[in-house]
N, C-alpha and C positions, 0 to 999 in steps of 0.2 A: 309436348305436354298434353296430357289427357285432360281436357277442360270439362267442367260441369257448368250447366246453365246457372248463372247467378243474376239476380235482379240488376238491371242496368243502373238504376239510381244508386244502389248500394255499391256497385263497382266504381262508379264515378267518384263517390266519396272516398272509397278506399285508395283509389289511384291518386287522388289529390293529396292525401296524407302521406302516401309513399313518395310522391314527388317532393314533398317538403323534406322528408328524411334524406333523400338522395341529394337534394340541394345542399343540405348541411354537410354531406360528404365532399361535395365539390368546392365549397367555399374555402376551406383551409388548403386544399390542393392548389387551387388557383392562386391564393395569396402567397403561399410558400414557394411556388414555382414561378412567381412573377408573370403569370399569364393573364392576358387582357380579354380573352374570348370566352368567358363563362357562358354568355348567352348562346353561343353555338352549341355547347353541350346540353344546356337546359332545353333548347328547342328539340334536340335529338331525343331526350328523355320524354318530353311531351308528345312528340310524334309517335314514339314507340308505345306509350300508354294509349294514345288515341287509336292506333291500329288494333291494339288489344280490345278496346271497347267495341270497335266496329267488327270484330271477329274476322278481320281480313285474312285471306288465305296466304300461306307462306310464299307462294309463287308470285304474289303481287306485293306483299309487304317487304320482302327481302330486296328486290330490285329498287324499290322506292327508297329504302334506307341506304342502299349503296350509292344511289344518285345523290342523296343528301350528303353522304360522307365525302363523295368526290367534290361536291360544291364547297363543302367546308374547307377541305384542303386548299382548293383554289382561292377561297376568300381569305384564308389566313396567310398562305405562303407565296402564292404566285401572282404576278402582275401581268397575266396574259388574259386574252379574251376567253370568255366562258366556253368550255368544251372545244377549244381550239386544238389544232394539231400540236402546237407547242406545249400546251398543258399536258396532253396525253403523253407526249414524248418525255417531258420532265418527270412525270409520275412513274413511267415504266423504268426510266433510268435510275430513279431513286429506289424503286423496289428492287431492281436487280442488284444494285450496290449493297443494299442491306441484307440480301440473301447471303452474299459472300461474307459480310461482317458477322452475321449470326453463325454461319458455318464455322468461322474461325473463333467463335466464343469471345469476340471483342465487343461486348455489350455497350461499353462506354462510347463507341464510335457510331452507334445507331443515329441516323439523322432525325431531325425534329419532325418532318412530315411522317416518317414511319413510326415514331413514338406516338404521334397523334392518332394514327390508324390503330395502333395497339390499345390506346386508351379508349377509343370508340368501341373496339371489340370487347374490352373489359366492361364498359357500360352496357353494351348489348347483352352480354351474358348475365350481368347483375339484374337487369330489368326482367329478363326471362325468369330468373330464380324468384324475384319478387312476385311476379304474376303467378308462378306456381304456388308459392306460399300463401298468397291471398285467395286464389280461386280453387285450388285443390286441397291443400293441407289446412287452409283457414287458420294459420298460425304464423305470426310474424315476429315471435319473441326472439328468435336467434338473430335476425337482422337488426332488431331494435337494440339488443345487447351489444352487438358488434359496433353499432353506431355510437352508443354511449362510451364504450371503451376506446374507440378510435379518436373521438373528439377529446376525451379526457386525457389521453396520452399526449396528443398534440398540444393541448393547452398547458400541460405540465412541462414537456420537454422541448417545446419550440416557441417561437415568438408569436404564434397564433393565439389570440384571446377568444375564448369560447364563452364569454360571459352571457351574451344574448343567445348563443346557439343552444346552451344547456336548457334554457327555458322553452325554446321552440321544440327541441327534441322531446322533452318530457311531455308537453301537451299533445303534440301530434302522435308520438309513439304510444302513449297510454290510451288515447282515443282509438287508435288503430287496433291495438290488442283487445280492448274492451268490445269494440264492434264486431271483430272477427269471432270472439268468444260467443257473443250472442248468436251470430250466424251458425256457428258450429253446433251449438246446443239445439237450435231449431232443426237442423239437418238430422241430428241424432234422434230426435223424436218424430221425424217425418212431418213436421209442420212447416208450411210455407209462410214466411213472415209477410203479412200485408203492411201497407203503409201505416195504418193506425197502430198495429202491434209493434212494428219496428220503432215508431216514435215513442211508444210507451216505455220501451226498454232503453232506447238510446238517449233520450233527452235527460233522464236523471244522471246517466253516466257523463254526458257532456257538461251538465251543470256542475257535477262534483269535481271533474278534472279541471275545468276552467276556473272555477271559484277557488279551489285549493291552490292552483298554480299562481293565480293573481294575488292571493293572500300571502303566499310565500315570497313573491317578488317584492312586495312592499314592506315586508318585515325588515327591521334593522339588521345590518350585517355585523356580526361580532368580530369578523376577521378570523384568521387561522388560529387554532388552538396550540400549535407547535411550529417550530421553525421550518422553513422550506427544506425538505430533505434532498432535493435534486442536486445541489452542489456537493453534498456529502456523498451521495450515490455515485456521482461522476468521478469524484476523487478516488473512491474505492475501485471503480472500474479501471481507472488509469493506473492503478497499482500504488497509489500513495498510502494506502493502508488506513487502518483505524487509528484515530488519535495521532495522526501525523502532524497536526497543527497547521495544515495548509489552509490558507485563507482565500476565499473566492469573493471578490467585491461585487456589489450590485451596480448595475448600469445607472447612470444619472450624472448630474453635474456635481463636481467636487472642486473646492478651491485649492486643494493640495495636489500638485502635480510633480512633486520632487522625486517620486519614485514611480516610474511607469513600468508596465508589463504585468503579466499574470492574467489568469482567467477572470471572467466576471459573469454573473448570472443575469438573466433577463428580468426586467421590471417594467411591466406595462402600465404602471400608474400614470395617469394623465397629469402633466405638470401645468400646462396651459393650453387654451384653445385660441386660435387666431382666425378671425374672419378677414380675408384678404383676397383680392381678385386672382393673384398668381402665386405660385409656389415661391417661398423665400427661405433662405438660410437665416437663422436667428442667432445673431452674434451677442456675446456677453463681454468678452475681454480678450486681450492679447498678452503674451508673455515673451520676453526677449532674451533670457539667459539660459543656455543649454548647459547642463552640468555633467553630461555623459550618462546620467541615470534618469533625468527628467528635466522639468522646466521650473524656473523661478523668475520673479520680476525684481531686478536688482538696481535699476537705474534710479537716479535722483528724480523723484517725482515732484512736479510743480504743484502749486496750490490748486485745489479743485475749482472749476468754473461754475458759478451759480447760473442757472437758466430758469427763466420764468416759463411756466407751462404755456404751450401754444406759440412761443416765440420762435423765430427762425434760427436754426443752428448755424453759427458763423463758420463752423469747420465741417459742415456736412459734406463738402467735396462735390456737390452737385452744381451744375451750371444753370442757375435759376434766373428766370426773367418773368415778365408779366404773363406771357402766354404759356408758361409751364403748367403741364397737367400733372396733378398729384394723384397717386393711388392712396387709398386710405385703409389702414389696418386697425382692427379692434382686438385687443388682447385681454383675455379673461384668465386670471391666475387661479389654478386649482391647488397648487402648492407654492409656497413662497420661496423665492430665491434671494440671495444676498444682493443681486444686481438686476437691473431691468434687461429684458431681451429686446432686440431691435433688429430690423432687416437692413440690408445695404441700401443706400440712398435715403436714409432717414433724414428728414429736413425739419420736422416739427414733432414734438411730443405733447399730447394733450392729456392733462391730469386734473385732479381737483385743484381749485384755486387757493386752497389753504396750505399748499405744500410748495417746496422749492426743489427743483432738480439740481443735482450736482454731477459733474462729469470730470473724470480724470483723463486728460487727453492722451497721455502716454500709454495707458492700458485700454482705453476705450470704454471704461466702466461708467455706467449711469446708476445712481441711487437717489433716494428720495429723503428729504429732510423736512421735519415739522417741529417748530419751536426749538430748534437747535439739536434735535435728536433724530436718528434714523427711524423711518417708519416704512410701512408696507402699503402697496396698492393692490386692491382686488381686481381692478381693471384700468386700462388706459388706452388711448388712441395714438396712432402715429400716421403722419403724412410722409409719404416717400416718393421719390422720383426714380423711375427706371433708369438704370445706368447702362448705356450702350457704348461699346468701344469700336472704333474703326480698325479693322484688321490691317488695312493698308498703312495707317499711321503706326500701329503697334509694330509691324514688321520693319518700319523705318527707324526704330530706336536702335541705339548703339551704346556700348559700354562707355564711350567718351562723353555721352550726354550727362553722366553723373556729375561731371565737373561743373556743369551749369546749374545744378541744384544747390539750394542754400541749406539743405537739411544735413545735420551731422548723423552719418549712418554707422558710426563706430559700434554702437550697441546692437545694431542689427546685422553686423558682420562677425560678432563674437563667436568663437569656437573654443572649446577646452583644449589646453595644451596637449593633453594625452590622447587627443583624437587620432586613431590609427591612420597612417599615411594612405592605406588603400582606399579609405573613404574619399579622400581628396582626389586621388588618382581616378577613381570611378567617376566622380562628379565632372572632372575635366574631360574625361573620355566621352561622356554623354553630351556635354555642351560644346566641346571644342569645334565641332563642324559647323555650328550655327553662328551667324553674324549678329543678329538683332538680340536685344535683351529678352524680348518676348519669346522668341523661338528657343532661346536657351532654357527659359523657364518651362515652356511647354514640353521640351524634350525630356526634362526630368519628370514632369507630371505624367507623361506617357510611358516612361521607362518601366514602371511596376507592372502594368497590364501586359507587357510584351516579353517579360523575362521570368516567368514561372512563379511569381509571387501569389500567395493565397490569402484570402480573407478568412480569419478564424477568430472566434471569441473565447475559445476554451484552451486549446493547446498552444498557449503563448508563453514564451520563455521570459524569465526575469534575469537581467544581468547580475552576475555575482562577482565579487572581488573587484578586479581591475577591468572587467569586461565593459565595453561601451555598448549602450542600448542600440544605437544606430548601426554600429559595426556588426553586432550580433544578428540584427534583422536582415541587413543587406547581404551578408555573406554566409551566415550559418543556418538560420531557420527559414527565412523568406516566408514567414507565416505570422500574421498578426491582424490587428484591427486598426481603426483610424489613427490612434496615437502613434503606432509604428510607422504608418505611411506618411502622415503629416510631419512628424519630427524628422524623419529621414529626408524628406524633400527640403525642409528648411535648412538642415545642415548641409546638404549638397548645394543648395543655392548659395549659401554663404561661402562654401568652399570654392564656388565659381565667381566670387566677388559680387554677387547680386544680393542687396539688402533684403532680408526676409524676416518674418515674425510668425510665431505660432498663435493660432486663433482657436478659441473655445466657444461653444454655444450649442445649438440644436439644429439638426436636419429638419426639413420642411414638415414631416409628419404625414398622417393620412388625411386626405381631403374628401369631404362629402358636402353635398348641397343641403343647407339647412332649411328651416321652414320659411325663411324670407327669400329663398332662391339664391342665396349667396354661398360662395365656397367657404367652408369652415374646416380648418385643419386641427386635428387633435394631436398634440405633441406630448409624447410620453417620455419617461426616463430612458427608454430604449433608443430615443432619437438623440441623446446626448452625443456630441460629435466634436471633432477637431479637424481643422483644415489649415490652409497656408495663405498668407498674404505676402506678395513680393512687390517691392517698389519698382515701378516701371517709369523711367524718366519721361516727364511730360504728362503723365497720367496719374501718378501717385500710387497709393496702395491698392493692389488689384488681387482679388481672391483666386486661388487655384485649388483644385480638388484631386489629389493623387490617389485617394482610397478606392480600391477596386469595388465596383458595385454602386458607387455614388456618382451623381451627375453634377458637373459644374454649372451653377446657375448664372454664370456671367453672360450678359448679352453681347454678342459679337455681331457687328455689322459687316457683312461680307461684301465690301465695296471694291473688290478686285477680282480678276479672272482666276479661277482655281482649277487645277487639274483634279480629276476625280480621284486620283491616287493620293492626292495631298491629304495628310492627316487632318488638316483644318477644314476640308471640304464638308459642307453640311449635307445631311441626307435630303436629297431632292425627291419629291413625289413623282416628277416626270423628268426624264433625261432624254435628250436627243440621241437617237441611235444612228450610227453611220450607215450610209447607203451600202447595200451588199449587191454582189453580182447576181443578176437574175437571168435565167435561161428561158422563161416563159415568153410566149408571144405577147405583143402589146395588148391585144384584146383580152387574153387570159389574165395578164397582169392587172389590168384595170378592174376586171371582174373580181379577182382575189382581193385587191385593195378595197373594193367596195364592201365585200363581205366582212373582211377583217375590221374595216372602219365601223361597220354596223355593230359588230360584236363588241368592239372596244367602247363605243358610245353606250351600248346597253350595259356593259360591265361597269363603266364609270357611274351611270345612272343608278344601278342597283347598289353600288357601294355607298353612294351618297344618300340613297333612300332605301335603306335595308327593309323598312317596314313594308314597302311596296312588294318586294320580293317574297316576303313571308306571307303577306296577304294574298298574293297571286298563288303561292304554293297551297295556301289553305283553300282557296277557291277550287284549284285543280283537284285537290284531295277530296273536297266535298262532291264535286261533279263525278269523280271516279267512284266514290262510294255510292252515290245515287244510281249510277249505271250498274254497279255490281249488285246493289240491293234489289233493283227491279229487273234482274237478269231473267227472271221467270217469264217476263212479258216478251222480251225480244229474242231469247235463245230459241224458242220453238219455231219462230219464223225463219231463223237462220238454218235450223236443222231441216225444215221442210224443203227449203230451196236447195240445200246441199244434197239431200238424198233423192230428190227428183231427177238429178243429173247423173246418178250412179246406176250401174247395172243392177237389176233386181235379182238377187241370189241369196243363199244362206248366209254368207259372210256379211253382206250388207244388212240383212234382216237382224242378225245378232246385234250389230251395233245400234240399229234402230230401237230394238227392244230395250237394251240397256240404257240408251238415252232417254227412253220413255220412263223407265223406273226412276232415274235421277230427277226428271221433271216432275213426276208425281210426288216425289219426296219434297221438292221445293214447294209444291202446291199445298202440302200438309198431310199427305198420306205417308205416315211413318211406318215402315215395315220392321217389326221386331225380329230378332234372331231365331225365335221359335216358330215364326209364321212361314208356311210354305207359299210358293208362288201362286198356287191355286186358291188358297185362302185369301191371299192378298188381292187376287183378281176379283173375287166375289165382293170384297169390300169396296173396290173401285167401281164395279158395275152397280152396286147398290146405290152409290152416290150419284152416278151419272145416268143410270138406267140402261137397259139393254144387256147384251152379252159380248160386247166388243173386246173387253180386256181378257175375258176368259178364252175367247177364240184365239186371240194373239198369244196368250200364255200356252194354250194347247199346242199350237204350231211350234212354239219355242221349245217346249219340253219334249215333243216328238223328235225334233232334230237333235236336242242336247243329250237325251237319255236313250232314245231309240235308234238314232242314226238316220232318221228320215229327213235328209237335208234338201230334198226337192219338194216343190209344191206346184200345184196346178194353177193357183190363182194368186201370184205375187202381187198383182195389181190390186186385188181385193184387200189383201193384208195391208198394203200401202195406204189404201183409202181409210181403213179403220184406224190405222196408226196416226194418220194426219188428223182425223176427227178427235181422237182422244188427246193428242198433244195440244191441239188448239183449245179444247175445252179446259185443259189444265193451265192455260196461260193465265197468269195472275199479276 
């Protein structure tokens, strides 16, 4: 990139605004790909812009960026000591394997570390283009337009919500375009913008953009003028045609589950916010009767139980005593639901004192009554107890234990008569090898993730005629969303004689720290979810999560020894490694262990205190820049010491003279393309006095143009050269 000199303060402002725009590119990519290391990429962008501000040469900036890239790969993917032989070996092996994959055009098999390298390269190229647009072309309109289009498309066709991003992009982008326009106009007229003139032009622009954007943000939102076209467009793309009458439901809670299946569109409307220390699944109700097309509640329901706000729930299922520690959740409703949402372990519900809570035990539904009529709550609180299950006790359960339970499980073993036999056969094949009830349930829960099933919200079939919803999903499509997975697990559990019921509610939502420093989760219609509860003898109703991409929130206490290959084995941060045969001598072995232990400790420290690493890197970069910035002071001394040790001849003198020209350029003597060496020498001598530069130049030109490469007084030339290069030290 052919760079032109631009005011440093102006460049800093431009780079900050460009950094904000690039940040907006990263946010949806990180969210949609479920990546947790956005800071790694943001630091890379910041470092790249910093190197640009410092005018760092490519031979220094590229190695530093490569070192950062190597550290990033280590930080994200490898559990080895920094810069260890193991890390290098893993990286080389990964690189070589991906070369073969790319050569075979098998792009889907590229490993995650190599994908990350490619993403870093893409960022690198993008930053280079942005710098070119800012410093050379002084126009960022193309990148700004691409940013707006990119965010708008993702906001429309994906689950990413760009509500705040649009405002940030408009402000930073318009400021960037306006300021670059001012700079371009000043260059066109050959006027250098001073601080006062720049402020006179830029402050009105800043005021206009910020005020208009702020005014627009507080204006009332009228909502869309026409219906969402996305479902219609998707139906056309899938070949359903115009006017086909296809219906695409919106995501969210619905009381009618009699007909399941079909696509649905995303709805990011916030239903409620919950301030709670830990992620929770939010339960609303259960249903017990599977009809081969959907779910209904058909059992004889008992009279609802009245509950005073703040009183202990007798059927909470928690083992409570005086020392029990409660977690507290505060729920604020943004949209009203027919029933209350509540987490597992709910023990008390706190509401206004002028209402009465009612609970239907068979369905798990809670609602609010006031003066004999149903009413709604804008907010309420819940005390809950964390539920932890002993894995040892769970694995000790057996099918015979159901005979000891006093519960009538008939409604939770119900299956339609027309259920295809292959569904029952599959269920028994999955659970037949397990002894405990818990392991039978877990084997079904794990089945979907290991047998080619896919999570999809759009291309989801609807059973027709005599088709069974579960049979269609298990054997024909293997594609669906939570209703498909949860319903199939309930049916297979019942086919294995394990009581189970279908649960509806909301997934945890997105959590952020609020102004009080507490975790607050925003739960939207997109988090509407269904899962499974199975009755485990001695434990009661226990939640299971079969849907691919969702995590079971059940707390398991791993109170027995587990093989690492065991599916129940938790992810351990540190695992003991078996002893390996070593051929080194004891002394060498101890030395290597000491080095490895040192790097392991350093690596662990940096992982736990990432800010120290970044601060150290910033200090190193600052020192390196200071050394580079003041190179005019120490390079002459190195050159003098180096050339004193060399033989005095024409080859050495040529290098000395060229080195002197570079040093004079660093000192401030800029030689234009139209200036001859003799003219340049006169300028230098005028500044320092004497005729040293002219004499050195005459000797250089005689050898270069006349072929006189011998000289009677090399020592005299060496002395004049040293005098000039010392004088030009700055």
